[in-house]
Structure formats: structure tokens, C-alpha cells
C-alpha positions in Angstrom: -161.6 -103.5 -11.1 -163.4 -106.6 -9.9 -164.3 -109.2 -12.5 -167.4 -110.3 -10.6 -170.1 -108.1 -9.0 -172.2 -110.0 -6.5 -175.7 -108.5 -5.6 -177.0 -110.2 -2.4 -180.4 -110.1 -0.7 -179.8 -111.0 3.0 -183.5 -111.6 3.5 -183.6 -114.4 1.0 -184.4 -117.7 2.9 -181.3 -119.4 1.6 -179.0 -116.6 2.5 -179.8 -116.8 6.2 -177.5 -119.7 6.5 -174.9 -119.2 3.8 -174.4 -115.4 3.7 -171.8 -115.3 6.5 -169.6 -117.7 4.4 -170.2 -115.6 1.3 -169.2 -112.4 3.0 -166.0 -114.0 4.3 -165.2 -115.3 0.8 -165.7 -111.9 -0.8 -163.6 -110.1 1.8 -160.7 -112.4 1.0 -161.1 -112.3 -2.8 -160.3 -109.0 -4.6 -162.0 -110.3 -7.8 -165.4 -109.9 -6.2 -167.3 -106.7 -5.5 -170.1 -107.5 -3.0 -173.2 -105.3 -2.6 -176.0 -106.2 -0.2 -179.6 -104.8 -0.4 -182.1 -105.2 2.4 -185.0 -104.4 0.1 -185.7 -104.7 -3.6 -186.2 -100.9 -3.7 -182.4 -100.5 -3.1 -181.6 -102.4 -6.3 -181.5 -99.2 -8.4 -178.8 -97.7 -6.2 -177.0 -101.0 -6.1 -176.7 -101.3 -9.9 -175.7 -97.6 -10.2 -172.8 -98.4 -7.9 -172.0 -101.7 -9.5 -171.9 -100.1 -13.0 -168.9 -98.0 -11.8 -167.0 -101.2 -11.1 -167.5 -102.4 -14.7 -167.7 -106.2 -13.9 -167.4 -108.9 -16.5 -170.3 -110.8 -14.8 -173.2 -109.7 -12.5 -174.1 -112.4 -10.0 -177.5 -112.3 -8.3 -177.7 -114.0 -4.9 -181.3 -114.2 -3.8 -184.7 -115.7 -4.6 -186.6 -115.5 -7.8 -188.2 -112.2 -6.7 -184.8 -110.7 -6.2 -183.7 -111.9 -9.7 -186.8 -110.5 -11.2 -186.3 -107.0 -9.7 -182.6 -107.0 -10.7 -183.3 -108.0 -14.3 -186.0 -105.4 -14.6 -183.7 -102.6 -13.3 -180.7 -103.9 -15.2 -182.4 -103.7 -18.6 -184.6 -100.7 -18.0 -182.4 -98.5 -15.9 -179.6 -98.1 -18.5 -176.9 -98.0 -15.8 -174.5 -100.0 -18.1 -175.4 -98.3 -21.3 -176.0 -100.6 -24.3 -173.7 -103.4 -23.0 -174.9 -104.7 -19.6 -172.8 -107.6 -18.3 -174.1 -111.2 -18.5 -176.1 -112.4 -15.5 -175.4 -115.4 -13.4 -177.8 -116.6 -10.7 -176.8 -118.5 -7.6 -179.0 -121.4 -6.5 -180.8 -119.7 -3.6 -184.4 -119.0 -2.5 -187.3 -121.4 -2.4 -187.8 -122.5 -6.0 -184.6 -121.6 -7.9 -186.3 -121.9 -11.3 -184.0 -119.4 -13.1 -180.8 -120.7 -11.4 -181.7 -124.3 -12.4 -182.3 -123.3 -16.0 -178.8 -121.9 -16.1 -177.2 -125.0 -14.6 -176.6 -123.6 -11.1 -177.4 -126.3 -8.5 -176.2 -127.3 -5.0 -174.1 -125.0 -2.7 -174.4 -121.3 -3.6 -170.8 -120.6 -2.4 -169.4 -123.4 -4.6 -171.3 -121.9 -7.6 -169.9 -118.4 -6.8 -166.3 -119.9 -6.6 -166.8 -121.4 -10.0 -168.1 -118.2 -11.5 -165.1 -116.3 -10.2 -162.8 -118.8 -11.8 -164.7 -118.6 -15.1 -164.5 -114.8 -15.1 -160.7 -115.0 -15.2 -160.9 -116.3 -18.7 -162.9 -115.7 -21.9 -166.6 -116.2 -21.1 -167.9 -116.5 -24.7 -168.3 -120.2 -24.7 -170.3 -120.1 -21.4 -172.8 -117.4 -22.5 -176.4 -118.2 -23.5 -179.2 -116.1 -24.7 -182.6 -116.1 -23.0 -185.6 -114.0 -23.8 -187.4 -112.4 -20.8 -191.1 -112.0 -20.3 -192.2 -108.4 -20.1 -195.4 -108.1 -18.0 -197.6 -104.9 -18.1 -201.3 -103.9 -18.1 -201.0 -102.9 -21.8 -201.5 -99.1 -21.1 -199.1 -96.5 -22.5 -197.5 -95.6 -19.2 -197.7 -99.0 -17.6 -194.8 -100.2 -15.5 -193.1 -103.1 -17.2 -191.7 -105.9 -15.1 -189.3 -108.5 -16.5 -189.1 -112.2 -15.5 -188.9 -115.7 -16.9 -191.8 -117.7 -15.4 -195.5 -116.8 -15.0 -198.0 -119.1 -13.2 -201.7 -118.3 -13.4 -205.2 -119.7 -12.9 -205.1 -122.4 -10.2 -201.3 -122.5 -10.3 -201.1 -119.0 -8.9 -203.4 -120.1 -6.1 -201.2 -123.1 -5.4 -198.0 -120.9 -5.3 -199.6 -118.4 -2.9 -201.0 -121.3 -0.8 -197.5 -122.8 -0.5 -196.0 -119.4 0.4 -198.6 -118.4 3.0 -199.7 -121.8 4.4 -197.0 -124.3 3.9 -193.6 -122.5 4.1 -194.4 -121.1 7.6 -194.5 -124.7 8.8 -190.7 -124.7 8.5 -190.6 -127.9 6.4 -187.8 -128.5 3.9 -188.5 -127.0 0.4 -189.0 -130.4 -1.2 -191.5 -131.5 1.5 -193.3 -128.2 1.2 -193.7 -128.6 -2.5 -194.9 -132.2 -2.3 -197.5 -131.2 0.4 -198.7 -128.4 -1.8 -199.1 -130.8 -4.8 -201.3 -133.2 -2.6 -203.4 -130.2 -1.4 -203.8 -129.0 -4.9 -204.9 -132.4 -6.1 -207.4 -132.7 -3.2 -208.9 -129.4 -4.1 -209.0 -129.5 -7.9 -209.0 -133.2 -8.8 -211.3 -134.5 -6.1 -213.2 -131.3 -5.4 -212.6 -131.2 -1.7 -213.4 -127.9 0.0 -211.7 -126.8 3.2 -210.1 -123.7 4.8 -206.7 -125.4 4.8 -206.8 -126.2 1.0 -206.1 -123.8 -1.9 -208.8 -121.4 -3.2 -210.7 -122.3 -6.3 -209.6 -120.0 -9.2 -212.0 -117.6 -10.9 -212.8 -117.9 -14.6 -210.3 -116.1 -16.9 -209.9 -115.4 -20.6 -206.5 -116.0 -22.2 -205.6 -114.8 -25.7 -202.5 -116.1 -27.3 -201.7 -113.8 -30.2 -201.6 -115.6 -33.6 -202.8 -118.9 -32.2 -206.3 -118.4 -30.7 -208.2 -117.7 -27.5 -209.1 -119.7 -24.4 -211.7 -118.9 -21.9 -212.9 -120.8 -18.8 -211.6 -122.3 -15.6 -208.0 -123.5 -15.7 -206.3 -125.6 -13.1 -202.8 -124.7 -14.5 -201.5 -121.8 -16.6 -197.8 -121.5 -17.3 -196.0 -119.0 -19.6 -192.3 -119.2 -19.6 -189.0 -118.7 -21.5 -187.1 -121.1 -19.3 -185.7 -123.8 -21.6 -185.1 -126.4 -18.9 -188.5 -126.3 -17.3 -189.4 -130.0 -17.4 -192.9 -129.8 -18.9 -192.3 -127.0 -21.4 -189.0 -128.5 -22.7 -190.9 -131.5 -24.0 -193.5 -129.3 -25.7 -190.9 -127.1 -27.4 -189.2 -130.1 -28.8 -192.4 -131.6 -30.1 -193.6 -128.5 -31.9 -192.3 -126.2 -34.6 -191.2 -122.9 -33.0 -193.8 -120.2 -33.7 -193.0 -117.7 -30.9 -190.7 -117.2 -28.0 -193.3 -117.5 -25.2 -194.1 -121.1 -24.3 -197.7 -121.5 -23.1 -199.6 -124.2 -21.3 -203.1 -124.3 -19.9 -204.9 -127.2 -18.3 -208.7 -127.2 -18.0 -210.0 -127.4 -14.4 -211.6 -130.8 -15.0 -210.6 -134.1 -13.4 -210.3 -135.8 -16.8 -208.0 -133.1 -18.2 -205.8 -133.2 -15.1 -205.6 -137.0 -15.2 -204.5 -136.8 -18.9 -201.9 -134.2 -18.0 -200.5 -136.3 -15.1 -200.2 -139.5 -17.1 -198.8 -137.5 -20.1 -196.0 -136.1 -17.9 -195.3 -139.5 -16.2 -195.0 -141.3 -19.5 -193.3 -138.6 -21.5 -196.2 -138.0 -23.9 -196.9 -134.4 -23.2 -197.0 -132.4 -26.5 -196.6 -135.4 -28.8 -200.3 -135.5 -29.6 -203.2 -133.2 -29.1 -205.3 -134.0 -26.0 -208.6 -132.6 -24.9 -208.3 -130.1 -22.1 -204.6 -129.6 -22.5 -203.6 -126.4 -24.4 -199.9 -126.3 -25.5 -198.8 -123.4 -27.7 -196.1 -120.9 -28.5 -196.6 -117.3 -29.4 -195.4 -113.7 -29.2 -197.9 -112.2 -26.8 -200.3 -113.5 -24.1 -203.3 -111.5 -22.9 -204.9 -112.5 -19.5 -208.1 -110.9 -18.3 -211.0 -111.7 -16.0 -212.2 -110.7 -12.6 -209.6 -111.3 -9.9 -207.3 -113.2 -12.2 -204.1 -113.6 -10.3 -200.7 -114.4 -11.9 -197.4 -114.9 -10.2 -194.2 -113.9 -12.0 -191.1 -115.3 -10.3 -192.7 -115.1 -6.9 -194.4 -111.7 -7.2 -198.2 -111.4 -7.4 -200.0 -109.4 -10.2 -203.7 -109.0 -10.5 -205.7 -108.5 -13.8 -208.7 -106.2 -13.3 -211.7 -105.5 -15.5 -210.6 -103.3 -18.3 -206.9 -103.7 -17.3 -205.7 -107.1 -18.6 -202.2 -108.5 -18.0 -200.1 -108.5 -21.1 -197.1 -110.7 -21.5 -194.6 -110.2 -24.3 -191.1 -111.6 -25.0 -188.1 -109.3 -25.0 -185.0 -109.4 -27.1 -182.4 -112.0 -26.1 -180.5 -111.3 -22.9 -177.1 -112.7 -22.1 -176.7 -115.1 -19.1 -173.8 -117.1 -17.8 -174.4 -120.8 -17.9 -172.7 -123.0 -15.3 -173.6 -126.3 -16.7 -171.1 -127.9 -19.1 
């Protein structure tokens, strides 16, 4: 049996260039079982097949949306019984937030080669636990989706703006993200209105169970379990741990945004309370309001009146960390 099972999405932006090399490597290496899906709907069948191989590691080769779909099916489908294999994520796609959190950077093929070599030995010292975020509408029969990063309020508008308006320009990822930041600042910080700028977010109500409730216009909303996310790492170190979900909301006011920007630049975020900057940790986040969009790992979800978005943390899940 192969030590490593590789699940690839050929439609991921990063795979369009690297996948031929990945295929060639897998053909020559008997330690890798490679399965490709053309659509996330095929992931269920893919994991059913991969479970028969009984790999030591499941490697996901795609963007954050592919990772989200695979994690959801892996931990809800029951294909591996009570002991699913640890997950490794190749640095692919547009943002790579999950891969970066696990220490996977640079060339995806080099990362795969390292994982294959690691899988030949005891993996215990390379495993880390991460909680996932379970997203649902709170109803009894609601479909639950699992991920590790949720952006809401204005941030979801900025993510969608980058995806639909900036990425099609064909610019490098870094340039696309910088351009999006400038467009967001022009819209929110300076109040400029134009068709080529992001939409202004609608008012939303956010409840963080055990720690209070926030309601109003927010420029940024982040809920995450990613430990290496730059902003939240400083917050978690500065505060006593009270829950698994790390939460940050920034008021949609120029003064609050300026305080936030300067706090990040000078490493002061989370060290002292600042007006308009809400930093908390908790076990459940409830988001509601008319047309309140959130984006989880690249996929859009919409809160409707009477059907809020509920975010809860899961039990720890095992991942393979590539960083030393």
C-alpha cells in the first residue's frame, strides 16, 4: 500500500502549471497514490477510494476551497472509521492560508517530495492538532461545512472583489492582494464610491458566546483557528485562552481602521483595549443580519433573516506540519 495519498484538483490555479510535474513524479513513485477530481462533488468518491489504500498521510493539492471540501468530507463521511489519516496541504491556490499555517511554502512538488520522505518514518513528532470551524445555519438538519478561516463584514466584500475584479486581470497573487488592499482603503477609509471599488457592507449583528454581542457596521470580521495568521497570533499570545475560536472585528470608522493599521505596524494589536477594535476568543460565534456575507476558505455563505450563520469549533484534528 502507498504511504501517501495525494488528492489533486486540476482546476486549482496553481495546478495549471505544476500538475504535469506532479503527475510524472507520482507515476515514478510507488509510495504515492494519486487521485484527481475535476469538481469538489467528486471528493466523496475520491476519499472512498483512498480509504481502501490506507495511507499514512492524506495530502491535499488544491486551493483553500478544495481543502475545505476535503476536510468536511473526511471528518463527516466516516470513510476511514474513527482514525482518519493526518492531513498535509501543499502550497497551492491563491491564498494558501491553511498551507502556510502548517509550514508549507514554496514549490508544491518540493513539499510533496518532503512529505513522501517523512512518511517513510515515524510521523509522531511532525503531527499537530488544529481545531476546525464548523459552519451551519443552526437548524437541526443544517449542512455543516468545516474550514479554518472565516472572513465577514467588509472583509468578505474585499475577498469577493479580489476574486471577481482583480484576479481576472492576470496579475501575480501578491500584486492582486496589494491592489485589493488599496481599493479597500479607498472605499472604507476615505469613503470613495465607484463601480470599480468594493461594495459597502450591510449592518450585521455578531454574538460571541460567553463574551458579549456586537452590532453595527464592521470593516473587518475574522474568525479563525489558524495559529500562524499574523494578526490573530499576536492576539492569542496577549490574552488568556478562553475558547478555541479567535475573533476580531473592526468598526467601519476611519479612526478605528487607523488605530488597527498602526497597531499592526507597530506590534501593539491585542496588548491594550482600543476603541473600535474587538478582539476576543470563544466557543461559538453567531452572525445575523440582512445580506450578511461571510467567506470560509474561499466559499461564500449568506446569513438570512431568521437563519443566522453559526460558527463552532470542532474537536482537534491531526495535521502534518512541514516546518521544523
